[in-house]
C-alpha positions as CSV (number, residue, x, y, z in Angstrom):
1,M,0.2,10.5,11.2
2,N,1.9,12.2,8.3
3,H,0.9,12.3,4.6
4,S,3.8,11.3,2.4
5,V,4.7,9.7,-1.1
6,L,6.7,6.5,-0.6
7,K,8.7,4.6,-3.1
8,I,7.3,1.2,-3.8
9,A,10.7,-0.4,-3.5
10,D,10.9,0.9,0.1
11,L,7.8,-0.8,1.2
12,K,7.6,-4.2,2.9
13,P,4.2,-6.1,3.0
14,Q,2.8,-7.0,6.4
15,P,3.3,-10.8,6.6
16,R,0.1,-11.3,8.5
17,N,-2.1,-9.5,5.9
18,P,-5.6,-11.1,6.4
19,N,-7.1,-9.6,3.2
20,S,-7.7,-11.5,0.1
21,M,-9.1,-10.4,-3.3
22,S,-10.5,-12.3,-6.3
23,K,-8.6,-12.0,-9.6
24,E,-11.7,-10.0,-10.9
25,Q,-11.7,-7.7,-8.0
26,F,-8.0,-7.1,-8.5
27,E,-8.4,-6.3,-12.2
28,L,-11.2,-3.8,-11.3
29,L,-8.7,-2.1,-8.8
30,K,-6.0,-2.0,-11.3
31,T,-8.4,-0.3,-13.8
32,A,-9.7,2.2,-11.3
33,I,-6.1,3.2,-10.3
34,S,-5.1,3.5,-14.0
35,K,-8.2,5.8,-14.7
36,E,-8.6,7.7,-11.5
37,G,-5.2,7.4,-9.6
38,F,-5.2,6.9,-5.9
39,L,-8.4,7.9,-4.2
40,Q,-7.2,6.6,-0.9
41,P,-3.6,6.6,0.3
42,I,-2.2,3.4,1.8
43,L,-1.3,3.2,5.4
44,A,2.3,2.5,6.3
45,S,4.2,2.2,9.6
46,L,7.9,3.1,10.0
47,W,9.4,0.6,12.3
48,Q,13.0,0.0,12.9
49,G,13.9,1.9,9.7
50,V,11.5,0.0,7.5
51,Y,8.1,1.1,5.9
52,W,5.5,-1.8,6.5
53,I,2.3,-1.7,4.7
54,V,-0.5,-1.7,7.3
55,D,-3.4,-1.2,4.7
56,G,-3.2,-1.1,1.0
57,H,-1.3,-4.3,0.0
58,H,-3.5,-4.7,-3.1
59,R,-3.3,-1.1,-4.1
60,V,0.5,-1.2,-3.9
61,K,0.6,-4.3,-5.9
62,A,-1.7,-2.8,-8.7
63,A,0.3,0.3,-8.8
64,Q,3.6,-1.6,-9.2
65,M,2.1,-3.7,-12.0
66,L,0.8,-0.4,-13.7
67,G,4.5,0.9,-13.6
68,F,4.0,3.4,-10.7
69,T,7.3,3.9,-8.6
70,S,5.6,5.5,-5.7
71,V,2.4,5.7,-3.8
72,P,0.6,8.2,-1.6
73,A,0.7,7.1,2.1
74,F,-0.3,8.1,5.5
75,V,2.8,7.1,7.8
76,G,2.0,6.5,11.4
77,S,3.8,4.7,14.3
78,W,2.3,1.3,15.2
79,D,4.3,-1.4,16.9
80,R,4.3,-4.9,15.4
81,Q,1.6,-6.1,17.8
82,Q,-0.9,-3.5,16.3
83,M,-0.2,-4.2,12.7
C-alpha cells in the first residue's frame, strides 16, 4: 500500500458503499476537516486505471465541499469483489 495525494476529480465512489451519515455528523466532519485537515487518509484502489474510493467517501465529499482539490490517500490493490 502506497501513501499518495490524489486529485478529487480522479476519484470514483464505490457504488456499493454501505456507510451512511446524518446531516449533523457530516457537518461535524466538515468542521473537523476545515480546522484540523485530514487526520486519516482515505483508502483507494487502483483498478483498471481508475482510483476507486474504498473507505473515506464522506471525507472526500466534505473536502470537495470545502474547496479541496486533492486528498491524502493510501492506495492499494483490491479486486472488485474485495471492495
